[in-house]
C-alpha positions as CSV (number, residue, x, y, z in Angstrom):
1,M,-19.8,10.3,-20.8
2,A,-20.3,13.5,-18.9
3,T,-22.9,16.0,-20.1
4,F,-22.3,19.6,-20.7
5,R,-24.0,20.5,-17.5
6,Q,-21.7,18.1,-15.6
7,Y,-18.6,19.7,-17.2
8,L,-19.8,23.2,-16.4
9,G,-20.6,22.2,-12.8
10,T,-17.2,20.6,-12.4
11,L,-15.5,23.7,-13.7
12,L,-17.5,26.0,-11.4
13,Y,-17.2,24.1,-8.2
14,D,-14.0,21.9,-8.4
15,W,-11.7,23.9,-10.6
16,P,-11.0,26.7,-8.1
17,R,-10.3,24.1,-5.4
18,F,-7.8,22.4,-7.8
19,L,-6.0,25.8,-8.4
20,A,-5.7,26.4,-4.7
21,A,-4.4,22.8,-4.2
22,T,-1.7,23.2,-6.8
23,A,-0.7,26.8,-5.9
24,G,2.2,25.9,-3.7
25,P,4.4,23.0,-2.4
26,G,2.6,20.6,-0.1
27,R,-0.9,22.0,-0.8
28,W,-1.9,19.2,-3.1
29,I,-3.1,17.2,-0.1
30,R,-5.9,19.7,0.2
31,M,-7.5,18.7,-3.1
32,R,-10.9,17.1,-2.4
33,N,-14.3,16.4,-3.8
34,R,-16.8,19.2,-3.2
35,N,-18.7,17.5,-0.4
36,D,-15.6,16.3,1.5
37,K,-14.6,17.7,4.8
38,L,-11.0,17.6,5.7
39,S,-9.3,17.8,9.2
40,F,-5.6,18.4,9.6
41,C,-3.1,16.9,11.9
42,P,-1.4,19.3,14.4
43,D,1.5,20.3,12.1
44,Q,-0.8,20.6,9.1
45,S,1.3,18.0,7.1
46,G,-1.5,15.5,6.6
47,V,-5.3,15.4,6.3
48,R,-8.1,13.1,7.2
49,C,-11.2,13.0,5.0
50,D,-14.6,12.4,6.6
51,W,-15.9,10.3,3.7
52,I,-15.8,6.8,4.9
53,H,-15.4,5.0,1.5
54,T,-12.7,4.9,-1.1
55,R,-13.7,7.0,-4.1
56,P,-12.1,8.9,-7.0
57,L,-11.5,12.6,-7.2
58,H,-14.3,13.8,-9.4
59,L,-12.4,16.6,-11.2
60,C,-9.7,14.2,-12.3
61,T,-12.3,11.8,-13.6
62,V,-14.0,14.4,-15.8
63,F,-10.8,16.2,-16.8
64,P,-8.0,13.5,-16.8
65,L,-5.3,16.1,-17.5
66,T,-5.7,17.5,-14.0
67,A,-4.6,14.1,-12.6
68,R,-1.3,14.5,-14.3
69,W,-0.9,18.0,-12.9
70,L,-1.8,16.9,-9.4
71,L,0.6,14.0,-9.5
72,R,3.5,16.2,-10.7
73,R,2.7,18.7,-7.9
74,A,2.6,15.9,-5.4
75,L,5.9,14.4,-6.5
76,Q,7.6,17.8,-6.1
77,S,7.1,17.6,-2.4
78,R,7.0,13.8,-1.9
79,P,9.3,12.3,-4.7
80,V,9.4,8.7,-5.6
81,Q,13.1,7.9,-5.8
82,M,14.0,4.9,-7.9
83,K,17.3,3.0,-7.2
84,D,18.5,-0.4,-8.4
85,R,19.8,-1.0,-4.9
86,P,20.0,0.9,-1.6
87,E,23.2,2.9,-1.0
88,S,24.5,0.4,1.6
89,V,23.4,-3.1,2.5
90,S,24.8,-5.2,5.3
91,G,25.6,-8.8,5.1
92,S,22.3,-9.6,6.9
93,L,20.4,-7.6,4.2
94,V,19.8,-4.5,6.3
95,C,19.5,-1.5,4.0
96,R,20.7,2.0,5.0
97,N,20.3,5.2,2.9
98,G,21.6,8.0,5.2
99,A,20.6,6.2,8.4
100,P,22.9,6.5,11.4
101,V,25.0,3.3,11.8
102,G,23.9,1.4,14.9
103,D,23.2,-2.2,15.5
104,D,22.7,-4.3,12.4
105,S,19.0,-4.7,12.6
106,P,16.1,-3.1,10.5
107,V,13.6,-0.8,12.1
108,V,11.0,-1.2,9.2
109,S,10.2,-4.4,7.3
110,F,8.5,-4.0,3.9
111,L,6.4,-7.2,3.2
112,I,5.2,-7.9,-0.3
113,G,3.3,-11.0,-1.5
114,H,3.8,-12.2,-5.0
115,R,2.8,-15.0,-7.4
116,G,3.8,-15.8,-11.0
117,P,5.8,-14.1,-13.6
118,G,3.1,-11.8,-15.0
119,R,3.5,-8.9,-12.6
120,L,7.3,-9.3,-12.3
121,P,8.0,-5.9,-14.0
122,L,5.7,-4.2,-11.6
123,L,7.2,-5.9,-8.6
124,L,10.7,-4.9,-9.7
125,A,9.6,-1.2,-10.2
126,T,8.0,-1.3,-6.7
127,L,11.3,-2.7,-5.3
128,R,13.3,0.1,-6.9
129,S,11.1,2.6,-5.0
130,I,11.7,0.8,-1.8
131,A,15.5,0.8,-2.5
132,G,15.2,4.6,-2.6
133,Q,13.9,4.9,1.0
134,E,15.9,7.3,3.1
135,E,17.0,8.0,6.6
136,L,16.2,4.6,8.2
137,P,17.5,1.1,8.4
138,F,15.0,-1.3,6.7
139,E,14.6,-4.7,5.0
140,C,12.3,-5.9,2.3
141,I,10.8,-9.4,2.2
142,V,9.1,-10.8,-0.9
143,V,6.9,-13.8,-0.1
144,E,6.5,-15.8,-3.2
145,Q,3.4,-17.9,-3.0
146,D,3.7,-20.4,-5.8
147,E,4.4,-24.1,-6.2
148,N,7.9,-23.4,-7.4
149,P,10.1,-20.2,-6.8
150,V,9.5,-18.7,-10.2
151,V,10.8,-15.1,-9.6
152,R,13.4,-15.8,-7.0
153,D,16.4,-15.5,-9.3
154,D,15.0,-12.2,-10.8
155,L,15.0,-10.4,-7.5
156,P,17.7,-8.0,-6.5
157,G,20.3,-9.3,-4.1
158,W,19.3,-6.9,-1.3
159,V,15.8,-8.4,-1.1
160,R,15.0,-11.3,1.3
161,H,13.0,-14.0,-0.6
162,L,10.7,-16.4,1.1
163,H,9.1,-19.3,-0.8
164,S,5.8,-20.2,0.7
165,P,4.0,-22.7,-1.6
166,G,1.3,-23.6,0.9
167,S,-0.1,-27.0,1.8
168,E,-2.4,-27.6,-1.1
169,R,-1.6,-28.0,-4.8
170,N,-3.2,-25.3,-7.1
171,L,-4.4,-23.3,-4.1
172,L,-5.4,-19.8,-5.2
173,Y,-3.2,-16.9,-4.1
174,N,-3.9,-16.0,-0.5
175,R,-2.7,-12.5,0.3
176,S,-3.4,-12.9,4.0
177,R,-1.2,-16.0,4.3
178,A,1.6,-14.2,2.4
179,Y,1.7,-11.4,4.9
180,N,1.5,-13.7,7.9
181,E,4.4,-15.7,6.6
182,G,6.4,-12.5,6.0
183,A,5.6,-11.2,9.5
184,R,6.8,-14.4,11.0
185,I,10.4,-13.8,9.8
186,A,10.4,-10.0,9.8
187,R,12.9,-8.3,12.1
188,G,11.6,-4.7,12.1
189,D,9.6,-3.0,14.8
190,L,7.2,-1.8,12.0
191,L,5.7,-3.8,9.2
192,V,4.7,-2.3,5.9
193,L,2.0,-4.5,4.3
194,H,2.6,-3.5,0.7
195,D,1.2,-4.4,-2.7
196,N,3.5,-5.5,-5.5
197,D,2.3,-2.9,-7.9
198,M,2.7,0.3,-5.9
199,P,5.9,2.4,-6.0
200,S,6.1,4.6,-2.9
201,P,7.7,8.0,-2.0
202,S,11.2,7.9,-0.7
203,D,10.2,9.2,2.8
204,Y,7.5,6.6,3.4
205,G,9.4,4.5,5.9
206,A,10.8,7.5,7.7
207,E,7.4,9.2,8.0
208,A,5.9,5.9,9.3
209,L,8.6,5.7,11.9
210,R,8.1,9.4,12.9
211,V,4.4,8.7,13.5
212,H,5.0,5.5,15.3
213,R,7.3,7.3,17.7
214,L,4.4,9.6,18.5
215,G,2.7,6.5,20.1
216,Y,0.6,5.2,17.1
217,D,0.3,1.4,16.4
218,V,-1.1,1.8,12.9
219,C,-0.2,4.4,10.3
220,Q,-2.4,5.1,7.3
221,L,-0.3,7.6,5.3
222,K,-1.8,7.4,1.9
223,R,-3.5,10.7,0.8
224,C,-4.1,9.7,-2.9
225,I,-3.3,6.7,-5.1
226,F,-2.6,7.7,-8.8
227,Y,-3.6,4.9,-11.2
228,L,-1.3,5.0,-14.3
229,D,-2.5,3.9,-17.7
230,A,-1.0,1.0,-19.5
231,F,1.4,3.1,-21.7
232,S,2.7,5.1,-18.7
233,T,3.2,2.0,-16.7
234,E,5.3,0.4,-19.4
235,Q,7.4,3.6,-19.7
236,F,7.8,3.8,-15.9
237,C,8.9,0.2,-15.6
238,R,11.4,0.5,-18.5
239,R,12.9,3.9,-17.6
240,A,12.4,3.9,-13.8
241,E,11.0,7.4,-13.9
242,I,7.6,9.1,-14.3
243,P,7.0,9.8,-18.0
244,R,6.7,13.5,-18.7
245,D,3.3,13.0,-20.4
246,V,2.2,10.5,-17.7
247,G,-1.4,9.3,-18.1
248,C,-3.6,8.7,-15.0
249,Q,-6.7,6.7,-15.3
250,N,-8.0,7.5,-11.8
251,V,-7.0,9.2,-8.6
252,L,-8.4,7.6,-5.4
253,E,-8.7,9.0,-1.9
254,N,-9.5,7.2,1.4
255,A,-8.0,3.8,0.5
256,T,-7.6,3.0,4.2
257,G,-6.5,-0.6,4.6
258,G,-5.7,-1.4,1.0
259,G,-2.6,-1.0,-1.1
260,S,-0.1,-0.3,1.7
261,L,-0.5,0.0,5.5
262,V,1.9,0.3,8.4
263,I,1.4,-1.5,11.7
264,S,3.8,-2.3,14.5
265,A,4.9,-5.9,14.7
266,R,3.6,-6.2,18.2
267,A,0.1,-4.9,17.3
268,Y,0.0,-7.1,14.2
269,Q,0.3,-10.2,16.5
270,E,-1.9,-8.8,19.2
271,I,-4.9,-8.3,16.8
272,G,-4.4,-11.8,15.3
273,G,-2.5,-11.0,12.0
274,M,-4.4,-11.4,8.7
275,D,-7.4,-13.7,8.3
276,E,-6.3,-16.6,6.1
277,Q,-9.9,-17.7,5.5
278,F,-9.9,-15.2,2.6
279,V,-8.9,-17.7,-0.1
280,G,-8.0,-15.8,-3.2
281,W,-7.8,-12.0,-2.4
282,G,-10.0,-9.0,-1.9
283,G,-11.9,-8.0,1.2
284,E,-9.3,-9.2,3.7
285,D,-7.9,-5.7,3.9
286,E,-11.3,-4.3,5.0
287,E,-11.7,-7.0,7.6
288,F,-8.1,-6.3,8.8
289,W,-8.7,-2.6,9.0
290,D,-11.7,-3.1,11.3
291,R,-9.4,-4.8,13.8
292,C,-6.7,-2.2,13.3
293,L,-9.2,0.4,14.6
294,T,-9.1,-1.3,18.0
295,R,-5.6,0.2,18.3
296,K,-4.3,3.8,18.2
297,V,-4.5,4.7,14.5
298,W,-2.9,7.7,12.6
299,E,-5.3,8.5,9.7
300,F,-3.8,11.7,8.3
301,G,-2.8,11.0,4.8
302,C,0.1,13.0,3.4
303,L,1.8,10.8,0.7
304,P,1.1,10.1,-3.0
305,F,1.3,6.5,-4.2
306,I,1.5,5.2,-7.7
307,H,-0.5,2.2,-8.8
308,L,0.8,0.5,-11.9
309,W,-1.5,-0.8,-14.6
310,H,-2.1,-4.5,-15.1
311,E,-4.8,-6.7,-16.5
312,A,-7.5,-7.8,-14.2
313,Q,-6.1,-10.7,-12.2
314,P,-8.0,-13.9,-11.5
315,G,-8.4,-15.0,-7.9
316,K,-10.1,-11.9,-6.5
317,R,-12.9,-14.2,-5.6
318,A,-12.7,-17.8,-4.5
319,A,-13.2,-20.5,-7.2
320,N,-13.4,-24.2,-7.5
321,G,-15.2,-24.5,-4.2
322,Q,-12.2,-23.1,-2.3
323,G,-13.7,-20.8,0.4
324,A,-16.5,-18.3,0.2
325,H,-16.8,-15.5,-2.3
326,T,-14.6,-12.8,-0.8
327,A,-17.4,-10.2,-0.7
328,E,-19.7,-12.7,1.1
329,L,-17.0,-13.6,3.6
330,T,-16.1,-10.0,4.2
331,K,-19.8,-9.3,5.1
332,L,-19.9,-12.3,7.4
333,R,-16.7,-11.6,9.2
334,R,-17.4,-7.9,9.7
335,A,-20.8,-8.8,11.3
336,I,-18.8,-10.3,14.2
337,P,-17.4,-7.7,16.7
338,P,-13.7,-7.1,16.1
339,A,-12.7,-8.1,19.7
340,Q,-14.4,-11.5,19.1
341,R,-12.6,-11.9,15.8
342,I,-9.2,-11.1,17.4
343,A,-9.7,-13.7,20.1
344,E,-10.7,-16.3,17.4
345,L,-7.7,-15.6,15.2
346,I,-5.3,-15.7,18.1
347,A,-6.8,-19.0,19.3
348,R,-6.6,-20.4,15.7
349,R,-2.9,-19.4,15.4
350,E,-2.0,-20.9,18.8
351,G,-3.9,-24.1,17.9
352,A,-2.0,-24.4,14.7
353,S,1.4,-24.0,16.4
354,Q,0.8,-26.8,18.8
């Protein structure tokens, strides 16, 4: 519970910054915590924060109503467009919404790992936002990591489904392996490693492609992630639109490797892909981000993402003797120089393929 002094300090120091950030279209990306320093990309469309860790926007934590206002301002300039299916889908499941017709191959491949029926409504909402992507040919691959294909028949017809049960019975969800399996069959030049509970703006893929064509291998485009509460998530999934009285539990900045990240298919292979030692999930994105930083990385966030509410999910740490605790493994792996890790992962992959 914030004290009166904390409320007063937040109003004095953070409220003027909030008013400036919501004063006009596109200015919402300038909202920051009082000690943050922002640098802008050349065209001023994105910002990089010098704070190295993920953290919430303090004003939105103390005064939750400001999170709603900030989200609405963000969506005015970067809307999330929800569709049941893309406007046009080829027989090979290449989706086109306003993209010039060329050869029948995707430029961007969205990869999503999934397991079990519990998060199916969140997955379907996320897929609707991907169906709303504009101005590029793309594909979407859902890698279902379960003993049996539980959600396959619930997926829209334009989505490619890959059943990847793994080699061991009752193995915990392995997010890294799901992405590696998806990358193996992806046809796009760019891979979007995307969570199954994060609807994205309609220009996400097009913006990633624009940055990639500037010569960048990795694109971190998230400025803020807006965490909806349980009621707003249920309304959003049912109506496929943001509720007018949307409730946000949190607004995070600097979520570098987590949630959603864009990397070229070539760079993904050259840095060794994801590390499948991370049994369960959690921490593998931090380790992967370290290796991404060996390439040319765009870190100017400009897009709002929505995180849908769900119960805490088991499997964020290894259990039943299967692998190290993810936090422990993250610390151990990151103590090894990235170049050494890359060489090890490539050697491991080549050994497995022989």
